N, C-alpha and C positions, 0 to 999 in steps of 0.2 A: 255558640260563642261561651257557656259557660264550662263547659267540656276543656276548651285553650285556657281560657281565666286558669283554672283548676292546676292545667299540666304546669303552666308559666307559676306559679305560685310555688307547686310542687318540685319543679326546678332548684328555685331561690333558695328553697332549704337545704338543698344539698351542696351551696357552695360552702367551700370550707370558712372557716374564720376568719384566718387572715388574709385570704383572698377578697371578701365583702371588706372589709377594713380596709386594703388599698384602695377600692374599689368608693369607698364612703364619699372622696371629694370629686366623684367624677372624671378624677382623672386614672389613665393606666397606668400599670405600673410594672416594669418588666421582670422578670424572675432571675435572680441571681444565679450566673452562668458557674459550674459545677469545678474546680480545677485540682489540678492533681498534686500531692503533693510533690517536692522536689527535695531530696538529699545531695548535699555535694560528694564526690568521690572520696574516699578516703584520703588524706597528704601522705606522702610517703616520711618517715621517720629515718631520720638517723642513726645506723648503726652505730652503736658507742658499747663502750667496757659496760656500762650502767646499763645498758638496754640487754648485751646479751647474759649479765649476770639475772635480771631479771625471767629473761627469758628460761636458763636455763633451770631456777629452782622453781618456775611454773612448770617444767616439764619433771622434773623428779617426784614433786608432792602430786601430781594428775595420775603420772606412771606406779606411782604407790596405791592411791584410792584403787586405781582400776586392778593392780595384781591382787590387794586383799579380796575384790570382789569378785573375782576369777572371771571378770568380765573381758573379755576377748573383744566385742566392738568397743568398747570405750577406751582399751588401751591401743586398738589401732588408731583414733582419731588423733594419736598425738606422734604418731610415727608417719614414715611414707618410703616409697623406693624399695631399696631389698631389706631396710630394716622393718617394713610392713611385713615380707615374708616370713622371715625371721620370728617374729613377736606370732604370728599366727600359729605358725610350727610348733612353737615352743607353748604355748596354750593347750593346743590339740595333745602333746605329746604328754602334758601333765595329766590333763582327763583320762586322756589312756593309760596311764599308768596309777591313776586314783592319787595322785601328789597334788599336794599345791604347788600353785605356781612361784615361783623364784619372785622373793623381793627384796631388795638391795637395801643397803644403809651407805651412804655417800660421804665423803670425806669433803673435805675444801678444795673447791675446784681450781685450776689453770685454766682460766682462759684467753685464748689468743686470738683474737678479733681483728681484722682485715680494714684499712681503712678504706672503704666504698665513698661513691658519690650515692649522694643524699637520694635521687632518684632511680638508681642503678638495681636492676634486683637480676636475678634472686639477689639478697645476702645472704651473709653463713658465717658461723663461726665455729672454732673445734677446743670443746674442753678436754684436758685432759684432768681425772680425776681419780682416786682409791676409792672402791667400792666392796661393800661384801656381803656375805649372804646372812642375815641374823641367825645365829642357831648352828653355824656350819663352820667347824672349826678350818682355820687353813684355805677361807674360801677368797681373801683379800687378793685383789688384783688391781692394775690399772688400767682403768679405760680410757680411750681415745672415743672420742664421740663429736659429729658432724651434725651440727644442727642447720636449716634451711629455712628460709623465709622465701615464698618464691613471688609474693606483689603483697602492697599497700595492704590490701583486702583480708589478704590470708591469717594463718595462725603458725608459728613457727611449729616443726617438726625435729623427729629426730631421725635423717637418716641412714646413717651411717656408725656403728658401734663395733670398737676392734678390742680386743686385750695384748695391751705388753706382753711380748716373751719375759718369762723369770730373770734373765739374765742380759736382757736389752736395758739400753741406756736412752732416754728419748734425747735425742738431740737438740740444742740451747737454741729458741727461737728469737730472732732477729724482730726486737720490739723496742718502740722508738720510744721518747719521752714521756709523750704523751699516753702510751699504752696501747698503741697500734703494731700488730703485726702488718707483716708485706707478702700478699697474694703473690704467687707466681702465676705467669698465664698459660694457658696449655700449650706455647710453643717457646717458653723463655729456652734461652740460647745459653744461660752461664751455666746450668747443670749438664750433669752427665747421658739423660735421658731425656728427654720431654717430658714433661711430667703426663700428658695425656697418651705417650709409649709405653710409662712403667708397667701398666698390665697384661699388656700384647707380649713384653719382654719375659715377663714373669709367665706368661702361658706358654710360650714359645718352648722354656727349658723345661715346664712341667711336661711339654709333648715328648721333647728331645733329649731330658739328660742332660749331664755333664758336658758333655762332646757339642751341645749347640753351641751355635755360634753366637750368641744370646750368653755364654758364661763368661764372654771377653769384657762384659758389662755391668754383671750382676751375679753375686756371690753363691757357691752352689752351696745346700743345704736343705735341710726339711722343706720348707716352702718353694722350693724352686725344681731343683734337679730330685731333690728326696719327695716329692709327685711322680715323678716319672718312676723311682724306683717301686714305690707303693702302688701302683697300678702295671708295673710288670709281674710282680710279685699275684698279684689281685688274676690277671687274666689267667696266670698259669694255673692256681686254684681253678680258675672257670671252667677252662681247658681240659682237666685231670675231671670234671663232674659231668662232660659232653655239654660247655656251655661257652658261650663266645660273649667275652666282654671286650665295650668298647667306652672308652674314655677321654671327653672331649672337655677343654676350658677355654672357654670364651669370655670374650667383654659385654659387659650390662648396658643399658642406653640409661645407669643410674649418675648422678652427678661424682665426678670426683674434687678432691679440693688439693693444692699447695703450699706451704706455705714458705718461706726464706727461713735460712735458719744462719745461725750466727757464722759460720763457718761458708757460709756464701753457696752452700749446696740446698736440700729444699726436702720436708717432709713432705711426703705424698700418704695422703689416705683417698681408697678406691676397691671396688669389689670385683669379682668374675663369679660364672659361673662353671659349676661341673657338671657338666652331662652325661649318665652312666646307661647304656642298656645293656643289657643281660637277655639274652638267648638262647632258647635250645637249639642245638645243634639236628636234631631231629622231632618230628610231629611227636613223639611220646615224652620228650625229656621238655619238663616244665621246671624252670628258678624258682628256690624259695625265696620269699619275701624276704631283704633285708632286715634286721633286729631293729637299725636305726632309720626306717620306713615304714614302720606297721601303724603306729598312728594317724597316717595320711592313706591307706588303705583299708578294703573292706574285707583285707581277708583272702580274699581269695585271687587267682590267677587263672583269667579267661582263656589266655593263650598261650603261645610259648616266650612271650617276654617281659619283662619289667623295665620300666624307663624312670631313673630318677635327674631328679636337678638340685644343686644343692646351690646356694649364695655362700659364699664368701668373703671376707670383709678384712684389707689389709691395710698396714702402715708401712713403708717404705721408706730408707732413707736417700736421698738420690743424690750423690757428694756433686763438687763442683767441678768442672772443667778442669784437669791441670791444666799448668803453665807449660810452654815449649819445653822439653827434658827433662819435665819433672814426672815421676810414677804419678799413676791416675790410680785413684782410686776406685772401687767398683760398691755399687749399689749396694744397697742391704736391707734384706726385710727384717721389719720390726715388731710387727703385731701380726696379730690372725684370731679371726672369728670365722662360727659361721655352724651352718645346719642342711642336711636335707629337707628342700621346703618346698619340693612337689612331688609326686610317683603316680605312676599310672602302670597300669596294666592291657592294652591295648589287646583287641582281639586279631587271629591269626585272619595276616591278608590275602583275599579271593585272589586267585591268578586268574 
């Protein structure tokens, strides 16, 4: 009996003070049920010119911090889609060459903000802004930059940036009294080429040249039929070295943007891939790594082939459809930028 009494006394000593106090009046008390904290989902924020301006300023500040620190990973947090590929390639080329990554000095931007529904995503806007590289003479250029916000809990990202050609003029964008531009739908029928098809028309001209049927709706030039001539010359040089070169322009899965101009046409921003394969015509023939792809490879060619993919970003003017009996203006290229963003040297395929 004494052992039982001692055991009971020892057990009482182990009761936590709070529990003992709760039972002091002889009434049992239930323990509080733990609950998970709840947070309301982020609420959509209406896209306004002020919101776009803050997003642009935030981007150029964060971009400069990343470039000053040569921090590729940080720089990639502020970009998406094709711009991420080009940013990564630029950082790697700078590291390969032993050069600092370019930093930009920006002027006052002109922002084109479409009027969108408050709960409609993605949100987007386009900035036209002069920029230059400090310390580099004659580096001033006009950049067209497309920004995107995919959801209320996301951050704004630069998804596309292209550079206005030196002699090109940006068409005047139709802006209402409240400062909003008009976005074009992918199937807009008031412009000559449906916005979603502008890239395809350019790719067709790059593949077929000035004789292409696409030349009926798009001007010939360095970025259209000029690509065809460029590939033709490159293929001839490759053949002289017992190499076969294949060049293919394709659409990308990345966003494209369209704004109505005052003329009734459209300013279209979009991107394309240029995929090239350089293959030896005999097992003993190995192609040399192109200089513009050296930073993406380890310096060796395992097989007899080098594959590269360039991410190219453009802006084009898509004119309005002419009225019956009136001459029809053609679409024309206004801006371009890009670089090889991927490269590989696959091993020889076994039969």
